C-alpha positions in Angstrom: 266.9 1.5 32.9 268.4 0.4 36.2 268.5 1.4 39.9 270.9 4.3 39.6 273.7 2.2 41.2 276.8 1.9 39.1 278.7 -1.3 38.6 282.2 -2.0 37.3 282.9 -4.4 34.5 284.4 -6.8 37.0 281.3 -6.7 39.1 279.2 -7.5 35.9 281.5 -10.4 35.1 281.2 -11.9 38.6 277.4 -11.5 38.6 277.1 -13.2 35.2 279.4 -16.0 36.4 277.2 -16.5 39.5 274.0 -16.5 37.4 275.3 -18.8 34.7 277.4 -21.1 36.9 280.1 -20.7 34.3 283.5 -19.1 34.3 283.9 -16.0 32.1 287.4 -15.6 30.8 288.6 -12.0 30.5 291.8 -10.0 30.1 292.4 -6.6 31.6 293.8 -4.2 29.0 293.8 -0.5 28.2 290.5 1.0 27.2 290.0 1.1 23.4 290.1 4.4 21.6 286.6 6.0 21.9 285.5 4.0 24.9 284.0 6.1 27.7 285.6 5.9 31.2 282.1 5.7 32.8 278.5 5.7 31.9 275.5 6.1 34.2 272.1 7.5 34.4 269.7 8.9 37.1 266.5 6.9 37.0 264.6 9.6 38.9 262.8 10.9 35.8 261.3 7.4 35.1 260.0 7.3 38.6 258.5 10.8 38.4 257.1 10.6 34.9 256.0 6.9 34.8 255.8 6.0 38.5 258.2 3.2 37.8 261.3 2.2 39.8 263.6 -0.7 39.4 263.1 -3.2 42.3 266.1 -5.5 41.8 269.8 -5.3 41.7 272.6 -6.7 39.6 272.4 -10.3 40.7 268.7 -10.6 39.9 269.2 -8.8 36.6 271.9 -11.2 35.5 269.8 -14.2 36.7 266.9 -13.0 34.6 269.1 -12.3 31.6 270.6 -15.8 31.8 267.2 -17.5 32.0 266.0 -15.5 29.0 269.1 -16.5 27.0 268.6 -20.2 27.9 265.0 -20.0 26.7 265.9 -18.0 23.6 269.2 -19.3 22.3 268.9 -17.5 19.0 267.8 -14.3 20.5 264.8 -12.6 18.9 265.3 -14.3 15.6 263.0 -17.2 14.4 266.0 -19.1 13.0 
């Protein structure tokens, strides 16, 4: 669940490059069959029902994701 602010794929790539300090190679092509043009959600229900609201944006999210990945290189597995 996020802030309700949408981001493009390129914004996501740039934020992960910034967080990781690494270049992410990509190629712009046509959407694959079945891919949706956009996907988003309104976080208002979580705030109303749970009293919870996301406090950070894309850059912080990517920083946290990268730090978690560095500390958990095999993900959730024990291998």
